[in-house]
NUMI-644493 format. One record per residue (C-alpha): residue number from 1; x negated, y negated, z. Coordinates in Angstrom, 2 decimals, padded with zeros to 5 digits. Layout:
  pos     east    north       up
  NUM        X        Y        Z
...
This chain:
  pos     east    north       up
    1   000.09  -000.04  -000.07
    2  -001.32  -003.41  -001.07
    3  -000.80  -006.05   001.61
    4  -000.67  -009.87   000.40
    5  -002.36  -011.84   002.82
    6  -000.52  -015.18   003.07
    7  -001.95  -016.89   006.09
    8  -004.45  -016.75   008.77
    9  -006.76  -018.79   010.95
   10  -008.75  -018.53   014.05
   11  -006.68  -020.87   016.17
   12  -008.51  -022.71   019.05
   13  -006.76  -025.22   021.35
   14  -008.81  -027.96   022.83
   15  -007.94  -031.03   025.06
   16  -009.69  -034.08   023.83
   17  -009.29  -037.55   024.19
   18  -009.13  -038.34   020.46
   19  -005.96  -038.04   018.32
   20  -006.19  -035.49   015.56
   21  -006.74  -036.26   011.88
   22  -003.98  -035.51   009.36
   23  -003.97  -032.03   008.69
   24  -005.37  -030.49   005.35
   25  -005.58  -026.97   003.93
   26  -008.17  -025.86   001.65
   27  -007.07  -022.40   000.50
   28  -004.71  -021.28  -002.30
   29  -003.15  -017.85  -002.78
   30  -000.62  -016.17  -005.20
   31   002.15  -017.58  -002.85
   32   001.30  -020.91  -004.31
   33   000.54  -022.84  -001.26
   34  -001.22  -025.90  -002.42
   35  -004.87  -026.57  -001.46
   36  -004.00  -029.73   000.20
   37  -000.80  -031.38   001.79
   38  -000.16  -034.41   003.62
   39   001.68  -035.01   006.89
   40   001.37  -038.16   009.16
   41   000.48  -037.47   012.77
   42   002.00  -039.55   015.15
   43   000.08  -039.98   018.47
   44   002.36  -039.54   021.48
   45   000.01  -040.72   024.12
   46  -002.32  -043.74   024.30
   47  -006.01  -043.23   023.18
   48  -007.33  -043.56   026.68
   49  -005.35  -040.44   027.88
   50  -005.83  -036.76   027.17
   51  -003.98  -034.98   024.44
   52  -004.18  -031.39   023.28
   53  -004.55  -030.44   019.68
   54  -005.24  -027.12   017.79
   55  -008.20  -026.66   015.55
   56  -008.84  -023.92   013.04
   57  -012.03  -022.05   013.27
   58  -013.78  -020.07   010.50
   59  -012.22  -016.73   009.29
   60  -013.36  -013.91   007.22
   61  -010.50  -014.14   004.89
   62  -008.71  -017.12   003.47
   63  -005.13  -017.19   005.04
   64  -003.47  -020.51   004.23
   65  -000.02  -019.86   005.84
   66  -001.65  -019.85   009.31
   67  -003.73  -022.82   008.48
   68  -000.51  -024.61   007.39
   69   000.98  -023.41   010.84
   70  -002.09  -024.88   012.83
   71  -001.88  -028.15   010.89
   72   001.95  -028.53   011.39
   73   001.58  -027.52   014.90
   74  -000.73  -030.58   015.45
   75   001.71  -032.74   013.70
   76   004.53  -031.54   015.95
   77   002.53  -031.66   019.06
   78   001.65  -035.20   018.34
   79   005.24  -036.32   017.37
   80   006.62  -038.91   019.81
   81   009.62  -036.63   020.48
   82   007.27  -033.62   021.80
   83   006.16  -033.23   025.42
   84   003.90  -030.25   025.51
   85   001.10  -029.80   027.99
   86  -002.20  -028.22   027.23
   87  -000.99  -024.94   028.92
   88   001.74  -024.72   026.46
   89  -000.57  -025.50   023.62
   90  -002.81  -022.67   024.86
   91  -000.23  -020.35   025.04
   92   000.84  -021.01   021.34
   93  -002.96  -020.65   020.63
   94  -003.19  -017.09   022.30
   95  -000.32  -015.82   020.30
   96  -001.56  -017.09   016.82
   97  -005.03  -015.81   017.78
   98  -003.50  -012.17   018.14
   99  -001.79  -012.54   014.70
  100  -005.09  -013.84   013.36
  101  -006.93  -010.76   014.73
  102  -004.53  -008.29   013.29
  103  -004.34  -010.04   009.93
  104  -008.11  -010.84   009.46
  105  -009.18  -007.13   008.95
  106  -009.90  -005.61   005.66
  107  -006.60  -003.45   005.99
  108  -004.36  -005.81   007.95
  109  -002.49  -004.16   010.93
  110   001.08  -005.13   009.75
  111   002.78  -003.45   012.98
  112   000.59  -005.49   015.24
  113   000.94  -008.81   013.18
  114   004.68  -008.32   013.19
  115   004.81  -007.96   016.98
  116   002.41  -010.99   017.52
  117   004.29  -013.16   014.96
  118   007.55  -012.30   016.57
  119   006.09  -013.51   019.96
  120   004.93  -016.72   018.30
  121   008.18  -017.38   016.77
  122   010.01  -016.67   020.18
  123   007.89  -019.05   021.93
  124   008.20  -021.86   019.33
  125   012.05  -021.35   019.45
  126   012.26  -021.81   023.06
  127   010.09  -025.03   023.03
  128   012.23  -026.37   020.33
  129   015.62  -025.57   021.64
  130   014.31  -026.88   025.13
  131   013.43  -030.25   023.45
  132   009.69  -029.84   024.26
  133   008.36  -029.44   020.63
  134   009.65  -031.77   017.74
  135   009.92  -030.18   014.30
  136   009.61  -033.00   011.91
  137   010.56  -032.33   008.29
  138   007.25  -032.01   006.17
  139   006.63  -031.48   002.58
  140   006.97  -027.78   001.66
  141   003.70  -025.93   000.61
  142   005.58  -024.89  -002.44
  143   009.20  -025.32  -003.91
  144   011.77  -023.61  -001.58
  145   008.92  -023.20   001.05
  146   009.22  -024.09   004.87
  147   009.51  -027.74   005.93
  148   008.67  -027.53   009.56
  149   006.38  -025.39   011.89
  150   009.14  -023.13   013.15
  151   010.20  -022.23   009.60
  152   006.61  -021.55   008.61
  153   006.15  -019.37   011.70
  154   009.41  -017.56   010.69
  155   008.06  -017.00   007.20
  156   004.93  -015.50   008.62
  157   006.77  -013.14   010.88
  158   009.12  -012.13   007.90
  159   005.96  -011.45   005.82
  160   004.33  -009.01   008.31
  161   007.63  -007.42   009.68
  162   008.51  -006.54   006.10
  163   005.04  -005.12   005.51
  164   005.38  -003.17   008.63
  165   008.59  -001.45   007.52
């Protein structure tokens, strides 16, 4: 069975005093995710205060959907309507890291990626429904693609859960 790798990143959370830069992506796959996309980040804290951001590390495979999720998480976290603390960002980081580990293998572990991406979606849904994480509408990576971080995570989950079954 051939797996189409649609997204991955090593996702690291860090608490810094600087506001994050606008997200970019540098990988393209057959799923037509563009090499760049734009989304304005909105700082929700004054420059002198601490804010939490996510940062993609290097990966073995090019996995743009997870890079998109990372970038859109930064956009959502820094939206004025969001109120996440570093612990919540680190929790999302841990869940995405598990997905990353399972996907960044020569033969991805679809069963484990399905479970880990389900946990990520569940946490994102809880944060969105609780009013802690904003989901601003962003430009889809391809026509008909997701337009916010929750939708992108749901697409990731659907891909790996479909591959597992």
